[in-house]
C-alpha positions in Angstrom: 11.8 -12.5 -35.6 13.7 -13.4 -32.5 13.4 -11.6 -29.2 16.7 -11.2 -27.5 17.0 -12.3 -23.9 17.5 -8.7 -22.8 14.3 -7.6 -24.6 12.5 -10.5 -23.1 13.5 -9.3 -19.6 12.2 -5.9 -20.4 8.9 -7.2 -21.5 8.6 -9.3 -18.3 9.4 -6.3 -16.2 6.6 -4.3 -17.8 4.1 -7.1 -17.6 1.6 -5.4 -15.3 -2.1 -6.3 -15.9 -4.2 -4.9 -13.1 -7.3 -2.9 -13.8 -9.2 -0.4 -11.7 -12.0 1.3 -13.6 -12.8 3.6 -10.7 -9.7 5.7 -11.2 -9.5 8.6 -13.6 -8.0 7.8 -17.0 -4.6 9.3 -17.5 -2.6 9.7 -20.8 1.1 9.3 -21.6 2.8 9.0 -25.0 5.1 6.3 -26.3 8.0 8.8 -26.0 7.2 9.5 -22.3 7.4 5.8 -21.7 10.8 5.4 -23.4 9.5 4.8 -26.9 9.9 6.7 -30.2 6.5 8.1 -31.2 3.7 10.3 -30.1 1.1 7.6 -29.8 -1.1 8.3 -26.8 -1.9 5.5 -24.3 -4.8 6.0 -21.9 -5.2 4.0 -18.7 -6.3 4.4 -15.1 -3.3 2.7 -13.6 0.5 2.7 -14.3 0.3 -1.1 -14.7 -2.3 -0.7 -17.5 -0.4 2.0 -19.3 2.8 -0.1 -19.0 1.0 -3.0 -20.6 -0.3 -0.9 -23.5 3.2 0.4 -24.0 4.6 -3.1 -24.0 2.1 -4.3 -26.6 2.9 -1.3 -28.8 6.6 -2.0 -28.4 6.0 -5.6 -29.4 4.1 -4.5 -32.5 6.9 -2.1 -33.5 9.5 -4.8 -32.9 7.7 -7.1 -35.2 7.5 -4.4 -37.9 11.2 -3.6 -37.2 10.4 0.1 -37.0 13.8 1.7 -36.9 12.9 4.5 -34.5 11.4 2.1 -32.0 14.3 -0.4 -32.5 16.7 2.4 -31.5 14.6 3.2 -28.4 14.6 -0.5 -27.5 18.3 -0.7 -27.8 18.6 2.2 -25.3 16.3 0.3 -22.9 18.4 -2.8 -23.3 21.5 -0.8 -22.3 19.7 0.5 -19.2 18.6 -3.0 -18.3 22.3 -4.0 -17.9 22.1 -2.2 -14.6 19.1 -3.4 -12.5 19.3 -0.4 -10.2 19.1 2.0 -13.1 16.2 0.1 -14.6 14.3 0.2 -11.3 15.0 3.9 -10.9 13.7 4.5 -14.4 10.5 2.5 -13.7 10.0 4.3 -10.4 10.4 7.7 -12.2 7.8 6.7 -14.8 5.4 5.6 -12.2 5.8 8.9 -10.3 5.3 10.8 -13.6 2.1 8.8 -14.3 0.8 9.3 -10.7 1.4 13.1 -11.0 -1.0 13.4 -14.0 
């Protein structure tokens, strides 16, 4: 399966890989992070949770899961406007930090 250039950009934007085990673990669902299901991700930093979401998204893309494919199409639309994408990422980071 091919990854479109737009999806590739999204995956690069979400490629955060820092860890900090001293922080409290926080939980967010796939839906809270722009996805399509209630799978719960647990991480101590926003970067970690974004990475978990990215990996899940890649798995769902490979399976061609229809609900996730639709969510990815919505994200691709948002990515056409870098300001909107940055605003969305900032909002998700604030949501995570408020947990």
